[in-house]
Phi, psi and omega in degrees: 000142176202141177220142178240136180235138175239143178202167175248131181197172178272133181226160173200163175264141177227145176197187179297340180279348182126212182212153175276170175289153176293142179220133179279129183219155169277121187251152174233132176235129175241132177238134179226162180208144173294156182297330180281359176056039176249345180209138176223181182208163174217154177215134178222144178201164179263131177301130179080351180225033188298334178280339182267318181237094183216138175209150175211161179189176180253158180230121180255127185236129177233130180050045176064027178230135174289117184250343181196159173212163174216174176105332180220157178293316182224125184286140178293132182296340176295327176297314179297322179298319178296315179298319176302316180299328179274004176087016178267132180283119179244011188299315180294322179295320179297321179297319183289341180268349183287000000 
């Protein structure tokens, strides 16, 4: 399974060093999952700025529920929306992000 979403939004980089200014960019997000629905991944970047605004990570699924992710401090809710559409329970993860 794989799905790609495009949107325009404000993005910035953040880290222990601080944060960059917000910049409006056309973004691309790809979410994928193995057929056995135990592991997935995501990749997001800004068109024309892929070296500046880029993130990727893994998605761990147990008993059809998203239980962990890595690669970013806070997972984009668009990733959760795709997983919901694929029948993966993201409710506990959404609570932890609120």
